[in-house]
N, C-alpha and C positions, 0 to 999 in steps of 0.2 A: 936706840940708835940704828940697831941691826934691821929693825922694822922700817924705820925711815929709809935707809939704805935700799932695801928691798923693794919700797914703794917708788923710790927714784929710778930703781933699774927697770921696774914694769912701766913706768911711764915712758921711759926711753924707748924700751922694745916695743909699746904700743903706739908710739908716735913714728917709729921706723916703719913699722908694720903697716900703718895707716898710709905713711907716704908711698910704700911699695904698692899696696893695693890702688892707691889713687893713680899712681904712675901706670899700673898694669891696665886700669879701666881707660885712663886717657890713650894709651897705645892698643886699645882692644882689637883693632884689626890686624895688629901684628903679634900681640900675645896670645890671641885665641883665633887664628886665622880660620876663616869658613866655619865659625863656631866650634872649632877643636880646641882641646878635647872637649867633647859633649857635656854640657851643663857646666863647664869650668867657668865661663863668665858669670852666671847666675849665681854660682856659690862664692865666687869673688864679691860680688855685690852683697850678698847675705853676711859675708864674713866682715865686710867693711861695717855695715850697720852695726855688728856685735862689738866692733874694736872701737866704734865711735861713742858707745854707752860710757856712762860715767861709772857705773859699777854693775854689777851682776844683775842687781835686782831692779835697776830703774832703766826702762825701755828709752831709747832716746826719740825725742818727736820727730815725726815724719817729715816734717819740713827742713828739719837740719840736714838729714840724710839727702833729701832732695836737693838741697843748696850746694853740699859737697859734689853730688854726681852732676849737677849742672856745671860746676866749674870744671869738672874732668872732661866733660863733654865738649865744652868750649875749647879746651885744649886741644882734644881730639880734632876738632874741626880743623885747627891750625895746623896740626901734625900731618893728618889726613891729605890736606890741600898742598902743603908745602911739598911732601913726598911724591905727590901726583906731578906738580909742576916741574920737579927736578927730573922725573921720569921723561915727561914731554918735552924738557928743555924749552920751557916756554920763556923765560927771560931772555936768553939768546936771540929767539925770534922776535919778540917784541921790540927790542932795541935795534935790529938791523934789518928786518924784513920788510919788503913792499907790502901795501896794504892788502893786496889779494891775499899774498903768502900769510900775512897775520889773520886776516878771517879764516883761512883754511886752518891754521894752527888752533885758532880759537873754537872753531867747529869740532876739531878732534879732542881737544881738552874737554868741551862740553859732554861729548859722548863717553869720554873716561869718567868725568863726574857723576853721570848718571849711572854708569855701570857700578861705581864705588857705593852710591847709595842705594843701588837695587840689592847689592850684596848685603850690607848693613840690614836692609829689611828682610832678607832671605835668612841670614844667619845669626844676626845678633838681636833683632827686635823683640823676640821672645823673654830674652833675659831683661830688657828694659821695660817688660809689660806694665809695671808699676808706674811707670812715667812716660807714656807715649808722647805727651807734650814736650819732655826734655829731648826726645830724639828728633821732634819736629824742629825744636830751636837749634839742635846740633846742625840739622841739614839747612836751616836758614843761615846760620853763620857759614856754613861751607860755602853756601851759594854767594853770600855777601863777599867773600875772598874772590870768588870767580867774578863777580860783578866788575871788581877793578880792570882784570884784564879783558874783561868782554867789551867794557865801555872803550877802553884803549884802542882796541881793534875796530869798534864801530866807528870812533871818532875819526880813524885815519881813511875810512873809506870817500870816495869821492861823491860829489852830490848827484842826486837822481841815479844811484847805482843799488840795484835791486838783488845783488848776489847775497846780501845777509839775511833774506827771507828763509832759507833753509835753516838758519841757525835759530830763528824764532819757533819754527814750526818743530824742530827737534826737542827744544826746551819745553814749549808750551804743551807738546803731547805728552810730555812726562809729567810736567806740573799738574795739568789740568785732571789728570786720573789719580792724583794722590790727594786724599781728603784732607790732609794736614798742610799740604804745600800749596793747594789751590787757592788762589787769590790771595797768597800769602805775601809777605814784604818783597822778596825777590819776585814772585810772579807779577805784581802791581808793578815793580820797576821795570821789568822786561816790556809790559803792555806800554806804559809810558813813554818808553824810547821808541817802540814800533807804532804807535797810532799815529803820529805825524807822517811816517814813511807809507803807512797803508794809504791813507788819505790823498796823500801826492800823488802815489802810484795810480790809484783809481781816477784821479783828475787828469793826468797825462794821458792814460788809456781811453778817457772819454773823448778828449780831443783828439787823439790819433784816430780812433774809429771814425769819428764825425768827419775827418779831413780825408779819410780814405773812402767813406761812402761818396764824397762830392767828387772826389778824383776818379774813382770807379765807375760811377754813371756817366761822367762826362766822356770816358774812354770805352764804354762797355759796347761790345759787338754783339750780345744777346746770342752767343753760341751756347749751347746746352752743356753745363758743366754739373755733374752729378742731379742733384734734384732741382738746380735753377742755374742762373747764371754766375759769372766769375765773381762779380761784385757782391751778389746775395750770399754765396756759398762762404766767401772770405769775412762777411760781416758776421754771420750765424757763428762761424767758428771762433771768432774774436769774442763775441759776446759769451758764448760758451765757456771758452777757455778762462775769460776774466772772472767769471761766476765760480767755477771750479776752482780757480786759486785762491779767491776768497773764502770760499767754503772749506777749502783744506786747511787754511789758517785755523779753523775752529776757535774763533775769539771766544774767550772765556768770560768777558763781561757781557751780558745780556744786552743792556741797552745799546752800547756801540755796536754790537753784533747784529741787532735788530734794524739801526741805522744805516749799516753796510748793506745788509739786504734789501732794503726799501730803496736804497740809492740806486743799487744795481739794476733791480726790477724796474724802475722808473727810467734809467737809462737805456735799457732794452727795449722798454716800449717806445721811447722817443726815437731811437734809431731804427726800429722796425717801421716806425710810422713814416719816417723820412723815405726808408727805401721802399714802402708801398706807393707813397705819392708819385716819386720818381718814376716808378714803373708805371702807373697810371698814365702820367704824362707822356712817356715813350710809347705805350701802347696806343693812345688817341693819335699821336702824330704818325706812327706807322701805318696805321689804319687809313688816315687821310690821305696818304700817299699811294695806297694800293688801288688796283684796278677797280674800275665800277661796272666792268662788262663780265661775260661769262669765262673771260681768261683768267679771272681773279682765282690764285691758289693761296691759301693761307701760308704766309712765309713762316720757316721754322722759329724765327725770333719772335713772332708775335705767340707761339706756344710755349717759347721759353719764358717771356713775360707771364704768361697764365701760371706757368709753373712756379715762378718766383712767389705769386701770391699764395700757390698752394703749400708751399714750403714755409712761407711765412706764417700762415695759419697753424701749422704744425708746430713750429718753433716757439709760438707765443706760449703754447701750454706749458713748455720747460722754461723758458726765459723770463716770462712776464708775471707767472702766477706767484703769490707769496704763499707760504706754508698753509696747510689747512688750518681753517678756524680763524685766520687773518682776512682782510680785506682783500677783496680781489679787483681793486677799480682799475689798475693799470692792464690786467688782464681783459677785463671786460671791454675797456676803451678801445684797446687795439684790436681786439677780436670784432667789434663792431665796424671799426673802420675797415678792416679787411673784407668783411662780409658786404659791407656797402660797396667796395670797390669791385668786389668780383660780380655784383649785380650791374654794376655801371659798364664794365668791359663786356658782360654777357651781351648787356644791351647795345652796345657800341658794335660789336661784332654782328649781332642780329639784324640791326639797322643796315649794315654794310652788305649781308647777304640779300637783304629784302630790296634794297637799291637794284641789286643786279636783276631781281625779278621785275621790279618796276620798269627797268631798261628793256626786258623782254616783252612785256605788255604794252610799253610804248611803240614799239615796232609793230606789234599785232594792231595798234590803234589805227594804223594808215589804211587797214582794211575795213575800217567801220563802213557800214552801209550808209550810202550819201555823201561820203567824203570825196574830197576832189581826186585823191590818188585812187581810191576805189572805183571811181567812175571811169577814169582814164585806163585803169587796168582791164576793167570789164569790157570797155569799148575796143581796146586794142586787143585782147584776147579773142573776142567774137570775130572781129575783122580778119585776123590772122588765121583764125580756125577754119575760114572757108577754103584756105590754100594749103596749109600745112598743119600738121600734128603739133600743137603747142602743149610743152610740158606744164604741168600746174606745179604751184609751190610745193616744195617738198617737206620733210620733217626737221630740217637741219636745225631751225631754232630751238623746237623742243628737246632735240637729241644733245645740243651743246649745254643746253640748260641742266639736263638731266646729268650729264657728265660732270658739269661744274658742282651740283649738289654733293653727288657720290664720291668725287675725289676730295672735296674738302672735308666731308663726312669722315673719310679714312684718314686723311692727314690729322684731324682733331683726335680721333679715336686712338691714333698710334702715338702721339706727341706730347698729349696733355695728361699729366699724372693722375688727377682726380676724377673717378668716376661719376661722382654726385653732381660735379659742375657741369660735365659732358651732357647728363641727361637734362639738366635744367637748360642748358644752351639749345639741345636739339628740339624740346618741348617749345620753347619760345619760337626758335627758328620755323618749325612746323605751323604753329599757331599764327604767326604773323604772317606767313606767305600765305595761308588760306584766307586770311582776312584781307590781304591786298587783292588777292584775285577776285573775292566776294565783292569788295567795293567796286572793283574795275567793272564786273559784270551788272551791278547794281546801276552804274552810270549808263548802262545800255539796256534797261529793262524795256524800253520802247523800240529797240532795234533787233532785227534778226542778225544773229553772229555770220559773218561770212565762212565759208567752208573751212579755210584755211585756218581761221582764228579758233574754230571749234575744234579741229582734230588737233592743234597744238595744245589747246587748253586741256583736252581730254587726255592727251598723253601726259603732260605736265602733273597735272592733278592725280592722275592713278599711279605714275612713278613715284611722285613724292610720298603718297600715303604709303606704299609698299615699302620704299626704302626707309622712311622714318620708323615704320612698324618694325623693320628688321634691325633697326639701330635701338629698339627698346623702348620706344615711346608708347606710352600705355594707350589701352582702348578708349578710356575716358577722353583724353586727349585728342585721339586720332579721330573719334566720331563725335565731335563737338556740333553745336549748331550751326556753327559757320559752316563746318564741312558739309552738313546735311542740306543747308540752304544751297551751296554750292553744287552739290551733287543733283539735287532735283532740278536746279536751272539747267545744268548740262544735259541732263537726260531729256528734258522738255526740247531742247534746242537739237538734240540728237535725232528725237522722233521726228521734228519737223524737217531736218536735212535729209533724213532718210526718204521722205516723200517727195521732196522738191529735186535732190540730187542723184537719187537712185543709188548707185553704190560708191557715191563719192568719198565715204568715211574709210573706205578701203579696210573694213574690218575692224576699225576703232571703235570702241563702245564703251559707256561708264558701267555696263553690267559686267559683273564677275565672270570671269571664264577661265577654265584651267587651261583651255587651248590657246588662249591668247600669247603670243610671242613675248618672251621677257627679254626686253632690250635693253 
């Protein structure tokens, strides 16, 4: 009987001790704050295992101990979260506050929750090392309780309000770096809530950017702003900001993250394509209205358009290229468009410059041997020369053309941001100019040039050659077959004129001379 009494008493004490130990484990944050006393929680778990044994010789199955610890940690999640919400006074806020205030409080509560779980990991995880999955279950239970308050706050937010994204970033940055919680139950719930919001946000931003491009180019003044124009700078900033925003979300689910990246790269490609095409149209329109005489000076707005394309080329590398190893179709497509557009506007600009030269040559054509104007001029000059000293045509035409070339070279060199494009432009400008003069001379193979024609052409050709050499045009381009043909023809004409006109060339010659005046 006494033995039976002792056994009953032992079981009672054992049950009370078990209850006490379970209570301490359930309140582990408060019974063992910051893991103090050191090793006490681990010893408590070890003692619980011994208390749960049927007798001293029979060890308890590990699953039974795990079952008890799981129950304790489930209680711990509720205890910890309840105390946290009491500290944050979350219930009062959720019942009375405005939507903005609710979101603010939930964001603060999320920070506190993360802090609690980080402290658990730092100070108590070692004690639960035998059951890491139980600590993860505890955290999921903890987040499940938070979910109720979070969902309440998010449901209260107005439609198309983006103030809740910082909450996603805060929680996602914590969860994605935790191997046990990443893509767990709460993490997936968080993604399910925010997927529609992200898609909606990207849709609205795409529409907004497209509208801003349309409005911007309608009102564009083409004044230089940083690396381009007001519209292009605004476009590239918005595209970059949107991509950085989505990147900073660090979306954990790979398939949706890849979809977002592709969507944004395609959007950037489409937007930059629209920008390039609108710039190309504006460039052509501006050039059509420009003067066709030697008074032409490239407007600053044309240089700004050039710079928009230069900047677009640079921006595509960042905004349109997918990560290494993936397809580059968007980047390649827009790259090709920009390259072709640059070629077109260089061609348009060169054509404009050449048309000015053609105008100069047209004026020289009036002096062609046998033409009506030439006959009248010769007759008038000879008749008048009997009585007065008649001035001969000067070099104004050559001088104004040379000034036109030099000043436009300086404008382009100063205002266009890409050296490579300037070099291509100058190469084509020089080559096409020489071809036009060569063709003009070829049409007059059977005619001897008027002395005024010869003097003007010699000065234009020599100064053009020297000016473009100073601008960096290479020897291979300068001394082309066209230039050689031109040089030979003018040298022959110069020799013939020296015989017939005496000193009529006034020192102008196709021969190189260090003493020749640099005008």
